[in-house]
N, CA, C, O and the ligand as a Tripos MOL2 file, in Angstrom:
@<TRIPOS>MOLECULE
protein
  221   219    56     0     0
PROTEIN
NO_CHARGES

@<TRIPOS>ATOM
      1 N          90.0100  160.7680   87.0210 N.3       1 MET1
      2 CA         89.3780  159.6340   87.7120 C.3       1 MET1
      3 C          88.8880  158.6180   86.6930 C.2       1 MET1
      4 O          88.2590  158.9610   85.6920 O.2       1 MET1
      5 N          89.1870  157.3980   86.9710 N.am      2 ALA2
      6 CA         88.7520  156.3340   86.0780 C.3       2 ALA2
      7 C          87.2790  156.0280   86.3190 C.2       2 ALA2
      8 O          86.8160  155.9480   87.4570 O.2       2 ALA2
      9 N          86.5840  155.8650   85.2540 N.am      3 ASN3
     10 CA         85.1640  155.5450   85.3530 C.3       3 ASN3
     11 C          84.9540  154.0810   84.9800 C.2       3 ASN3
     12 O          84.9400  153.7270   83.8020 O.2       3 ASN3
     13 N          84.7910  153.2310   86.0020 N.am      4 PHE4
     14 CA         84.6600  151.8080   85.7580 C.3       4 PHE4
     15 C          83.2120  151.4760   85.4050 C.2       4 PHE4
     16 O          82.2830  151.8010   86.1440 O.2       4 PHE4
     17 N          83.0530  150.8480   84.3010 N.am      5 VAL5
     18 CA         81.7190  150.4450   83.8560 C.3       5 VAL5
     19 C          81.6500  148.9310   83.8600 C.2       5 VAL5
     20 O          82.5260  148.2540   83.3220 O.2       5 VAL5
     21 N          80.6180  148.4170   84.4630 N.am      6 GLY6
     22 CA         80.4660  146.9740   84.5210 C.3       6 GLY6
     23 C          81.3090  146.3750   85.6200 C.2       6 GLY6
     24 O          81.8710  147.1030   86.4380 O.2       6 GLY6
     25 N          81.4040  145.0830   85.6500 N.am      7 SER7
     26 CA         82.1410  144.4040   86.7050 C.3       7 SER7
     27 C          83.4810  143.9250   86.1830 C.2       7 SER7
     28 O          83.5980  143.4720   85.0450 O.2       7 SER7
     29 N          84.4850  144.0310   87.0320 N.am      8 ILE8
     30 CA         85.8160  143.5460   86.6820 C.3       8 ILE8
     31 C          86.1560  142.3820   87.6030 C.2       8 ILE8
     32 O          86.0010  142.4710   88.8210 O.2       8 ILE8
     33 N          86.6120  141.3180   87.0180 N.am      9 ASN9
     34 CA         87.0100  140.1730   87.8250 C.3       9 ASN9
     35 C          88.3910  140.4140   88.4160 C.2       9 ASN9
     36 O          89.3910  140.4010   87.6980 O.2       9 ASN9
     37 N          88.4410  140.6300   89.7100 N.am     10 LEU10
     38 CA         89.7130  140.9320   90.3740 C.3      10 LEU10
     39 C          90.4350  139.6770   90.8390 C.2      10 LEU10
     40 O          91.6580  139.6680   90.9840 O.2      10 LEU10
     41 N          89.6820  138.6370   91.0670 N.am     11 GLY11
     42 CA         90.2920  137.4000   91.5320 C.3      11 GLY11
     43 C          90.8210  136.5830   90.3750 C.2      11 GLY11
     44 O          90.1080  136.3160   89.4080 O.2      11 GLY11
     45 N          92.0640  136.1910   90.4800 N.am     12 SER12
     46 CA         92.6590  135.3820   89.4240 C.3      12 SER12
     47 C          93.0290  134.0170   89.9750 C.2      12 SER12
     48 O          93.5450  133.9050   91.0870 O.2      12 SER12
     49 N          92.7680  132.9990   89.2070 N.am     13 VAL13
     50 CA         93.1590  131.6470   89.5830 C.3      13 VAL13
     51 C          94.3120  131.2390   88.6880 C.2      13 VAL13
     52 O          94.1510  131.0610   87.4800 O.2      13 VAL13
     53 N          95.4860  131.0920   89.3020 N.am     14 LEU14
     54 CA         96.6750  130.7340   88.5380 C.3      14 LEU14
     55 C          97.0990  129.3160   88.8660 C.2      14 LEU14
     56 O          96.8810  128.8210   89.9730 O.2      14 LEU14
     57 N          97.7070  128.6750   87.8840 N.am     15 CYS15
     58 CA         98.2580  127.3510   88.1440 C.3      15 CYS15
     59 C          99.5370  127.5000   88.9460 C.2      15 CYS15
     60 O         100.4240  128.2640   88.5630 O.2      15 CYS15
     61 N          99.6440  126.7750   90.0620 N.am     16 LYS16
     62 CA        100.8220  126.9020   90.9190 C.3      16 LYS16
     63 C         102.0190  126.1760   90.3330 C.2      16 LYS16
     64 O         103.1290  126.2900   90.8540 O.2      16 LYS16
     65 N         101.8100  125.4380   89.2660 N.am     17 HIS17
     66 CA        102.9120  124.7050   88.6480 C.3      17 HIS17
     67 C         103.4700  125.4620   87.4470 C.2      17 HIS17
     68 O         104.6810  125.6650   87.3610 O.2      17 HIS17
     69 N         102.6190  125.8800   86.5260 N.am     18 CYS18
     70 CA        103.1070  126.5150   85.3030 C.3      18 CYS18
     71 C         102.7320  127.9890   85.2300 C.2      18 CYS18
     72 O         103.2190  128.6940   84.3460 O.2      18 CYS18
     73 N         101.8770  128.4810   86.1350 N.am     19 GLY19
     74 CA        101.5520  129.8980   86.1730 C.3      19 GLY19
     75 C         100.4930  130.3310   85.1820 C.2      19 GLY19
     76 O         100.2350  131.5250   85.0320 O.2      19 GLY19
     77 N          99.8820  129.3880   84.5100 N.am     20 ASN20
     78 CA         98.8300  129.7380   83.5630 C.3      20 ASN20
     79 C          97.6000  130.2770   84.2780 C.2      20 ASN20
     80 O          97.2730  129.8460   85.3830 O.2      20 ASN20
     81 N          96.9260  131.2190   83.6410 N.am     21 LEU21
     82 CA         95.6780  131.7380   84.1810 C.3      21 LEU21
     83 C          94.5750  130.7230   83.9080 C.2      21 LEU21
     84 O          94.2010  130.4830   82.7600 O.2      21 LEU21
     85 N          94.0690  130.1380   84.9710 N.am     22 ILE22
     86 CA         93.0590  129.0970   84.8150 C.3      22 ILE22
     87 C          91.6730  129.7080   84.7150 C.2      22 ILE22
     88 O          90.8740  129.3360   83.8560 O.2      22 ILE22
     89 N          91.3950  130.6670   85.6220 N.am     23 ASP23
     90 CA         90.0430  131.2060   85.6780 C.3      23 ASP23
     91 C          90.0820  132.5480   86.4030 C.2      23 ASP23
     92 O          91.0670  132.8700   87.0670 O.2      23 ASP23
     93 N          89.0330  133.3150   86.2770 N.am     24 THR24
     94 CA         88.9060  134.5520   87.0360 C.3      24 THR24
     95 C          87.6050  134.5120   87.8220 C.2      24 THR24
     96 O          86.6010  133.9680   87.3610 O.2      24 THR24
     97 N          87.6380  135.0910   89.0050 N.am     25 VAL25
     98 CA         86.4490  135.1130   89.8390 C.3      25 VAL25
     99 C          86.1470  136.5490   90.2460 C.2      25 VAL25
    100 O          87.0580  137.3620   90.4040 O.2      25 VAL25
    101 N          84.8860  136.8500   90.4120 N.am     26 ASP26
    102 CA         84.4630  138.2040   90.7470 C.3      26 ASP26
    103 C          84.5830  138.4240   92.2480 C.2      26 ASP26
    104 O          83.7670  137.9240   93.0210 O.2      26 ASP26
    105 N          85.5990  139.1720   92.6570 N.am     27 THR27
    106 CA         85.8230  139.4540   94.0680 C.3      27 THR27
    107 C          85.9390  140.9520   94.2820 C.2      27 THR27
    108 O          86.1300  141.7010   93.3250 O.2      27 THR27
    109 N          85.8260  141.3980   95.5260 N.am     28 GLU28
    110 CA         85.9000  142.8310   95.8190 C.3      28 GLU28
    111 C          87.3370  143.3060   95.9250 C.2      28 GLU28
    112 O          87.6210  144.4900   95.7440 O.2      28 GLU28
    113 N          88.2450  142.3830   96.2180 N.am     29 LYS29
    114 CA         89.6630  142.7250   96.3300 C.3      29 LYS29
    115 C          90.4690  141.9190   95.3280 C.2      29 LYS29
    116 O          89.9960  140.9310   94.7680 O.2      29 LYS29
    117 N          91.6970  142.3670   95.1190 N.am     30 VAL30
    118 CA         92.5830  141.6180   94.2380 C.3      30 VAL30
    119 C          93.0920  140.3960   94.9850 C.2      30 VAL30
    120 O          93.8660  140.5090   95.9360 O.2      30 VAL30
    121 N          92.6610  139.2620   94.5550 N.am     31 ILE31
    122 CA         93.0620  138.0140   95.2030 C.3      31 ILE31
    123 C          93.5590  137.0560   94.1330 C.2      31 ILE31
    124 O          92.9710  136.9250   93.0600 O.2      31 ILE31
    125 N          94.6640  136.3900   94.4600 N.am     32 ILE32
    126 CA         95.1940  135.3880   93.5370 C.3      32 ILE32
    127 C          95.0840  134.0240   94.1870 C.2      32 ILE32
    128 O          95.6390  133.7830   95.2590 O.2      32 ILE32
    129 N          94.3760  133.1570   93.5400 N.am     33 TYR33
    130 CA         94.2580  131.7810   94.0030 C.3      33 TYR33
    131 C          95.2260  130.9210   93.2050 C.2      33 TYR33
    132 O          95.5040  131.1810   92.0350 O.2      33 TYR33
    133 N          95.7250  129.8980   93.8680 N.am     34 TYR34
    134 CA         96.5980  128.9660   93.1640 C.3      34 TYR34
    135 C          95.9550  127.5960   93.1450 C.2      34 TYR34
    136 O          95.4760  127.0930   94.1620 O.2      34 TYR34
    137 N          95.9570  127.0080   91.9630 N.am     35 SER35
    138 CA         95.3520  125.6930   91.8060 C.3      35 SER35
    139 C          96.1250  124.9290   90.7490 C.2      35 SER35
    140 O          97.2060  125.3510   90.3390 O.2      35 SER35
    141 N          95.5900  123.8330   90.3170 N.am     36 ASP36
    142 CA         96.2300  123.0510   89.2720 C.3      36 ASP36
    143 C          95.4390  123.1860   87.9830 C.2      36 ASP36
    144 O          94.2210  123.0080   87.9800 O.2      36 ASP36
    145 N          96.1220  123.4990   86.8870 N.am     37 CYS37
    146 CA         95.4330  123.4960   85.6120 C.3      37 CYS37
    147 C          95.2450  122.0470   85.1660 C.2      37 CYS37
    148 O          95.8360  121.1300   85.7370 O.2      37 CYS37
    149 N          94.4290  121.8560   84.1570 N.am     38 LEU38
    150 CA         94.0890  120.5030   83.7400 C.3      38 LEU38
    151 C          95.3240  119.7190   83.3310 C.2      38 LEU38
    152 O          95.4400  118.5300   83.6260 O.2      38 LEU38
    153 N          96.2520  120.3940   82.6460 N.am     39 GLN39
    154 CA         97.4400  119.7000   82.1610 C.3      39 GLN39
    155 C          98.3370  119.2620   83.3120 C.2      39 GLN39
    156 O          98.7900  118.1180   83.3500 O.2      39 GLN39
    157 N          98.5980  120.1780   84.2590 N.am     40 CYS40
    158 CA         99.4530  119.8360   85.3870 C.3      40 CYS40
    159 C          98.7540  118.8320   86.3070 C.2      40 CYS40
    160 O          99.4030  117.9620   86.8880 O.2      40 CYS40
    161 N          97.4550  118.9530   86.4340 N.am     41 ASN41
    162 CA         96.7090  118.0260   87.2660 C.3      41 ASN41
    163 C          96.8170  116.6120   86.7040 C.2      41 ASN41
    164 O          96.9280  115.6320   87.4400 O.2      41 ASN41
    165 N          96.7820  116.5410   85.3860 N.am     42 LYS42
    166 CA         96.9010  115.2440   84.7270 C.3      42 LYS42
    167 C          98.2980  114.6680   84.9300 C.2      42 LYS42
    168 O          98.4630  113.4810   85.2110 O.2      42 LYS42
    169 N          99.3120  115.5470   84.7780 N.am     43 GLU43
    170 CA        100.6880  115.0790   84.9280 C.3      43 GLU43
    171 C         100.9690  114.6210   86.3570 C.2      43 GLU43
    172 O         101.6290  113.6040   86.5670 O.2      43 GLU43
    173 N         100.4630  115.3780   87.3480 N.am     44 SER44
    174 CA        100.7160  115.0240   88.7390 C.3      44 SER44
    175 C         100.0140  113.7250   89.0940 C.2      44 SER44
    176 O         100.5420  112.9210   89.8630 O.2      44 SER44
    177 N          98.8210  113.5140   88.5370 N.am     45 SER45
    178 CA         98.1010  112.2870   88.8450 C.3      45 SER45
    179 C          98.8110  111.0920   88.2280 C.2      45 SER45
    180 O          98.8030  109.9950   88.7860 O.2      45 SER45
    181 N          99.4260  111.3180   87.0660 N.am     46 GLU46
    182 CA        100.1750  110.2260   86.4560 C.3      46 GLU46
    183 C         101.4000  109.8810   87.2910 C.2      46 GLU46
    184 O         101.7700  108.7140   87.4210 O.2      46 GLU46
    185 N         102.0360  110.9310   87.8660 N.am     47 LYS47
    186 CA        103.2020  110.6830   88.7010 C.3      47 LYS47
    187 C         102.8200  109.9230   89.9680 C.2      47 LYS47
    188 O         103.5600  109.0580   90.4380 O.2      47 LYS47
    189 N         101.6590  110.2570   90.5080 N.am     48 GLU48
    190 CA        101.2280  109.5920   91.7290 C.3      48 GLU48
    191 C         101.0370  108.1030   91.4990 C.2      48 GLU48
    192 O         101.2780  107.2780   92.3800 O.2      48 GLU48
    193 N         100.6010  107.7890   90.2990 N.am     49 GLU49
    194 CA        100.3970  106.3700   90.0000 C.3      49 GLU49
    195 C         101.7200  105.6190   89.9540 C.2      49 GLU49
    196 O         101.7720  104.4110   90.1840 O.2      49 GLU49
    197 N         102.8110  106.3660   89.6490 N.am     50 GLU50
    198 CA        104.1090  105.7200   89.5600 C.3      50 GLU50
    199 C         104.7670  105.5560   90.9250 C.2      50 GLU50
    200 O         105.7650  104.8470   91.0550 O.2      50 GLU50
    201 N         104.2130  106.2080   91.9370 N.am     51 LYS51
    202 CA        104.8110  106.1300   93.2670 C.3      51 LYS51
    203 C         104.7310  104.7080   93.8050 C.2      51 LYS51
    204 O         103.7480  103.9920   93.6140 O.2      51 LYS51
    205 N         105.8080  104.3340   94.4840 N.am     52 THR52
    206 CA        105.7950  103.0460   95.1590 C.3      52 THR52
    207 C         105.9000  103.2690   96.6560 C.2      52 THR52
    208 O         106.6450  104.1380   97.1090 O.2      52 THR52
    209 N         105.1900  102.5250   97.3860 N.am     53 TYR53
    210 CA        105.1790  102.6880   98.8300 C.3      53 TYR53
    211 C         105.8850  101.5150   99.4960 C.2      53 TYR53
    212 O         105.5730  100.3530   99.2350 O.2      53 TYR53
    213 N         106.8420  101.8390  100.3620 N.am     54 GLU54
    214 CA        107.5580  100.7860  101.0720 C.3      54 GLU54
    215 C         107.0450  100.7040  102.5030 C.2      54 GLU54
    216 O         106.8840  101.7210  103.1780 O.2      54 GLU54
    217 N         106.7960   99.5150  102.9410 N.am     55 TYR55
    218 CA        106.3070   99.3190  104.3140 C.3      55 TYR55
    219 C         107.3600   98.5970  105.1570 C.2      55 TYR55
    220 O         107.1340   98.3410  106.3400 O.2      55 TYR55
    221 ZN         99.6820  124.1320   85.0320 Zn       56 ZN56
@<TRIPOS>BOND
     1     1     2 1
     2     2     3 1
     3     3     4 2
     4     3     5 am
     5     5     6 1
     6     6     7 1
     7     7     8 2
     8     7     9 am
     9     9    10 1
    10    10    11 1
    11    11    12 2
    12    11    13 am
    13    13    14 1
    14    14    15 1
    15    15    16 2
    16    15    17 am
    17    17    18 1
    18    18    19 1
    19    19    20 2
    20    19    21 am
    21    21    22 1
    22    22    23 1
    23    23    24 2
    24    23    25 am
    25    25    26 1
    26    26    27 1
    27    27    28 2
    28    27    29 am
    29    29    30 1
    30    30    31 1
    31    31    32 2
    32    31    33 am
    33    33    34 1
    34    34    35 1
    35    35    36 2
    36    35    37 am
    37    37    38 1
    38    38    39 1
    39    39    40 2
    40    39    41 am
    41    41    42 1
    42    42    43 1
    43    43    44 2
    44    43    45 am
    45    45    46 1
    46    46    47 1
    47    47    48 2
    48    47    49 am
    49    49    50 1
    50    50    51 1
    51    51    52 2
    52    51    53 am
    53    53    54 1
    54    54    55 1
    55    55    56 2
    56    55    57 am
    57    57    58 1
    58    58    59 1
    59    59    60 2
    60    59    61 am
    61    61    62 1
    62    62    63 1
    63    63    64 2
    64    63    65 am
    65    65    66 1
    66    66    67 1
    67    67    68 2
    68    67    69 am
    69    69    70 1
    70    70    71 1
    71    71    72 2
    72    71    73 am
    73    73    74 1
    74    74    75 1
    75    75    76 2
    76    75    77 am
    77    77    78 1
    78    78    79 1
    79    79    80 2
    80    79    81 am
    81    81    82 1
    82    82    83 1
    83    83    84 2
    84    83    85 am
    85    85    86 1
    86    86    87 1
    87    87    88 2
    88    87    89 am
    89    89    90 1
    90    90    91 1
    91    91    92 2
    92    91    93 am
    93    93    94 1
    94    94    95 1
    95    95    96 2
    96    95    97 am
    97    97    98 1
    98    98    99 1
    99    99   100 2
   100    99   101 am
   101   101   102 1
   102   102   103 1
   103   103   104 2
   104   103   105 am
   105   105   106 1
   106   106   107 1
   107   107   108 2
   108   107   109 am
   109   109   110 1
   110   110   111 1
   111   111   112 2
   112   111   113 am
   113   113   114 1
   114   114   115 1
   115   115   116 2
   116   115   117 am
   117   117   118 1
   118   118   119 1
   119   119   120 2
   120   119   121 am
   121   121   122 1
   122   122   123 1
   123   123   124 2
   124   123   125 am
   125   125   126 1
   126   126   127 1
   127   127   128 2
   128   127   129 am
   129   129   130 1
   130   130   131 1
   131   131   132 2
   132   131   133 am
   133   133   134 1
   134   134   135 1
   135   135   136 2
   136   135   137 am
   137   137   138 1
   138   138   139 1
   139   139   140 2
   140   139   141 am
   141   141   142 1
   142   142   143 1
   143   143   144 2
   144   143   145 am
   145   145   146 1
   146   146   147 1
   147   147   148 2
   148   147   149 am
   149   149   150 1
   150   150   151 1
   151   151   152 2
   152   151   153 am
   153   153   154 1
   154   154   155 1
   155   155   156 2
   156   155   157 am
   157   157   158 1
   158   158   159 1
   159   159   160 2
   160   159   161 am
   161   161   162 1
   162   162   163 1
   163   163   164 2
   164   163   165 am
   165   165   166 1
   166   166   167 1
   167   167   168 2
   168   167   169 am
   169   169   170 1
   170   170   171 1
   171   171   172 2
   172   171   173 am
   173   173   174 1
   174   174   175 1
   175   175   176 2
   176   175   177 am
   177   177   178 1
   178   178   179 1
   179   179   180 2
   180   179   181 am
   181   181   182 1
   182   182   183 1
   183   183   184 2
   184   183   185 am
   185   185   186 1
   186   186   187 1
   187   187   188 2
   188   187   189 am
   189   189   190 1
   190   190   191 1
   191   191   192 2
   192   191   193 am
   193   193   194 1
   194   194   195 1
   195   195   196 2
   196   195   197 am
   197   197   198 1
   198   198   199 1
   199   199   200 2
   200   199   201 am
   201   201   202 1
   202   202   203 1
   203   203   204 2
   204   203   205 am
   205   205   206 1
   206   206   207 1
   207   207   208 2
   208   207   209 am
   209   209   210 1
   210   210   211 1
   211   211   212 2
   212   211   213 am
   213   213   214 1
   214   214   215 1
   215   215   216 2
   216   215   217 am
   217   217   218 1
   218   218   219 1
   219   219   220 2
@<TRIPOS>SUBSTRUCTURE
     1 MET1         2 RESIDUE 1 A MET
     2 ALA2         6 RESIDUE 1 A ALA
     3 ASN3        10 RESIDUE 1 A ASN
     4 PHE4        14 RESIDUE 1 A PHE
     5 VAL5        18 RESIDUE 1 A VAL
     6 GLY6        22 RESIDUE 1 A GLY
     7 SER7        26 RESIDUE 1 A SER
     8 ILE8        30 RESIDUE 1 A ILE
     9 ASN9        34 RESIDUE 1 A ASN
    10 LEU10       38 RESIDUE 1 A LEU
    11 GLY11       42 RESIDUE 1 A GLY
    12 SER12       46 RESIDUE 1 A SER
    13 VAL13       50 RESIDUE 1 A VAL
    14 LEU14       54 RESIDUE 1 A LEU
    15 CYS15       58 RESIDUE 1 A CYS
    16 LYS16       62 RESIDUE 1 A LYS
    17 HIS17       66 RESIDUE 1 A HIS
    18 CYS18       70 RESIDUE 1 A CYS
    19 GLY19       74 RESIDUE 1 A GLY
    20 ASN20       78 RESIDUE 1 A ASN
    21 LEU21       82 RESIDUE 1 A LEU
    22 ILE22       86 RESIDUE 1 A ILE
    23 ASP23       90 RESIDUE 1 A ASP
    24 THR24       94 RESIDUE 1 A THR
    25 VAL25       98 RESIDUE 1 A VAL
    26 ASP26      102 RESIDUE 1 A ASP
    27 THR27      106 RESIDUE 1 A THR
    28 GLU28      110 RESIDUE 1 A GLU
    29 LYS29      114 RESIDUE 1 A LYS
    30 VAL30      118 RESIDUE 1 A VAL
    31 ILE31      122 RESIDUE 1 A ILE
    32 ILE32      126 RESIDUE 1 A ILE
    33 TYR33      130 RESIDUE 1 A TYR
    34 TYR34      134 RESIDUE 1 A TYR
    35 SER35      138 RESIDUE 1 A SER
    36 ASP36      142 RESIDUE 1 A ASP
    37 CYS37      146 RESIDUE 1 A CYS
    38 LEU38      150 RESIDUE 1 A LEU
    39 GLN39      154 RESIDUE 1 A GLN
    40 CYS40      158 RESIDUE 1 A CYS
    41 ASN41      162 RESIDUE 1 A ASN
    42 LYS42      166 RESIDUE 1 A LYS
    43 GLU43      170 RESIDUE 1 A GLU
    44 SER44      174 RESIDUE 1 A SER
    45 SER45      178 RESIDUE 1 A SER
    46 GLU46      182 RESIDUE 1 A GLU
    47 LYS47      186 RESIDUE 1 A LYS
    48 GLU48      190 RESIDUE 1 A GLU
    49 GLU49      194 RESIDUE 1 A GLU
    50 GLU50      198 RESIDUE 1 A GLU
    51 LYS51      202 RESIDUE 1 A LYS
    52 THR52      206 RESIDUE 1 A THR
    53 TYR53      210 RESIDUE 1 A TYR
    54 GLU54      214 RESIDUE 1 A GLU
    55 TYR55      218 RESIDUE 1 A TYR
    56 ZN56       221 GROUP 0 **** ****
């Protein structure tokens, strides 16, 4: 039997674009959150600025 000492962060926050581990959160179950890392967030925001809207 494994003897767990202390708290283990089961929740992982991964970047949905590049898969990098952004952060870990203390949860009771294994949960994976998907978000944007700073680099991908920056790149996506730059792309949005290049978008043109036709009416
Ligand atoms: Zn990323």
